[in-house]
N, C-alpha and C positions, 0 to 999 in steps of 0.2 A: 474700644480697644483697637489697636492697630491690626490691620488685616494680616500682616506678616506674622504677628504674634499668635493670631487665631490659627494660622496654618501650622505653625510650629507646635502649638498645643495639640492639634489634631493628629500629628505624627511624632509622638515623643521619642520613639526608638529610631528615628532617622539619623543616619550619619551625616547627610548633607541634604539641603533643600535649595533648589535653584528656581528662580523666576525665569520663564521662557518667553520668547517672542515666537509667534507662529506666522508662517507665510505659506500660502497655497503653492504647491508644485504645479506650475502651469503646463497644460498640454500644448502640443504644437499649434493647434488651431487658436488657443487662447493667446499664445505668444504672438502669433501673426496679427490677430485682432488688436492686441495691446499696442503693437508697433504701428499699425495703420492708424489707430485712433491718435496716437502720439504724434504722428506726422501731420495729420490734417486738423488737429484741434489742440487747444491748450490743456488737454486732460491726459497726459501720459500716465500710465500705470492704472488705468481705470478698472481693469479686471481685478487687480490685486486690492485696490481700494474697496471695490464692491464686496469682495470676499471678506475683507477685514471688517466691514460694516455689518455683514450678515452673521459673523461670529464674534461677539463682543466678550467672550469668556476670558478668564485669566488662567493661564497654564503654568503648572509647576512640575518639576522633576523631583521626585522623592527617592533618594538613594538609601536603601535599607540593607542591613546585613544579608537578608534572604532574597534580595532582588530589587529591581527598580520599578517605580510606579510613575505613570504619566497621569496627572490629575488636572481636570478642568473644573474650575469654579465659575458658575453662572447663576446669578440671582440666588435662588433658594435650592440650587441643584449642584451636586458634586458627582462627577463621573471619574472613576478610577479605571485605568487600563494598565495591567501588568505588562512590562516589557520583557521579551524573551532574551534580550541581549544587553550588554553593558553600554550605557550611553555616556561613555567617558569622553568622547570628542566634544568640541565646542558646538558643532552642528550635527544633527542627526535627523533622519527621516522616519516618519511613521505614517503609513498609508500614503495619502496625497498631500501630506503636510510636512514642511521643513521647519524644525524647531531649532532655535539658537539660544544658548544659555546667556542670559543677560546679567544676572546678579545673584550671588549666593546669599541667602538670607539665614542660613543655619549651617553649622558645621565647619 
């Protein structure tokens, strides 16, 4: 069965479900390192690429009547984190991660 259909079945009372892309919010030191590596080698964005490789999970935003959930699917593990605010914007930040809504799969 399609992975999107599995997600929709897991949250039947969701008003909307969005696939998300995740990007690490770089610190000042990481931005400087990333710029220097890009200047002196053919590997620009190495810090972001390393972070993306270290976290290969799939992220979704589940918009429910009683609140929003940020859900991470990785192999046989599902992590749910309730959001204390409405993530109605196209981009939003949670901790050290920037999430961008990519595609709505439900609602």
